N, C-alpha and C positions, 0 to 999 in steps of 0.2 A: 659379313660380306658387305656392309655398309661402308661408305667412304664419308668421313667427316671433315668438315672445313672450318677453321677458325681464323678470323681476320684479327689481327693485333696491331695496335698503334701504341708505340712507346710502352711496351710490356703490358698493355691494357687490352683485354678482350673486347672487341667492339662489334663483331658479327659472327654469325655461324650459319652453316648449311649442312645438309646431309643428302647423300644420294644412295638409294637402296635398290638393288635388283629385285624385281618382282615377277620375273619371267626369263625365258631364254633371250628375248630381244628387247626387253622393256626395263627401264629404270624409273624410280619415282623420286622426284626432288622434294625434300621435306625439311622442316624445321629451319627455313630461311628466316633469319631475324637480324636486325641491326639495332644496336642501342639508339634510343631516341635522339640523343645529342650528337650522334655521328651520321644521322640520315642525311640525304641529299649531298653526300660528300664522296660518292662513287664506291662506297664500301659494298653495298648490295650488288651493284653492277659487276664489280670486280669478282665477288664470290660466285655470281651466276655465270660469268664468262669462263672462269676456271672450272667450275662444276660441269658445265656443258662441254668444254673441251675434253675433260677427262672421261666423261660418259661417251662421247663420240669416238674416243680413241680406243674403247673397249669393243665388246661384241654387240652392245645394245644398238638398236636402230630406231628406237622410239623412247621419248620421255613423256612422263605424265606427272601432274601435280594437282593438289587441291589448293587453289588460291583463295585467301580471304577476298570477298568481292571488292573491297576498297583497293586491293593491291593488284587486280587483274591487269590493269594497264601496264604495270611494271613488267609482267611476264609476257604480255603481248609484244613488247619491244624486243624481246628475244625469240619471237617467232611462235609462241605458244598461242593456241586458239582454243576457245571455249568448246567444251565437249559435254553437253547436257544441260540440265536445268540447275538452278541454285538449290542448295541443300544446307542444312544446318549441321555443323560439327563443333562440338564443344561449346554450344550456345552462340556460335558465330556463323553468319552466312558465308558460304563458300561456293565456288564453281569449279568443276573439273576442267582441266586444260590439257592439251596434248600437242606434241611437235615431233617431227621427224629429226633424227640426229645426223 
């Protein structure tokens, strides 16, 4: 039921994302990653725009994610807001974030 996204540049995978339904009206944005040498080149923004548009076109009305704390500002630019306290996941500090679709 997940939707996977892969950003390619000249046949090279440079970024990825996944959107997974977690309820009747909620999807979770996961596994957003861009290869270091391709960051700050709109790859992540493009992936996020497409993933959000696809999620909004479906039946979901709410999106959630667990952002690494250093990346929370990236998601805030897309309308996500913090939802709760900082927690540790896989040894890295994260913050839950949410937005309406």
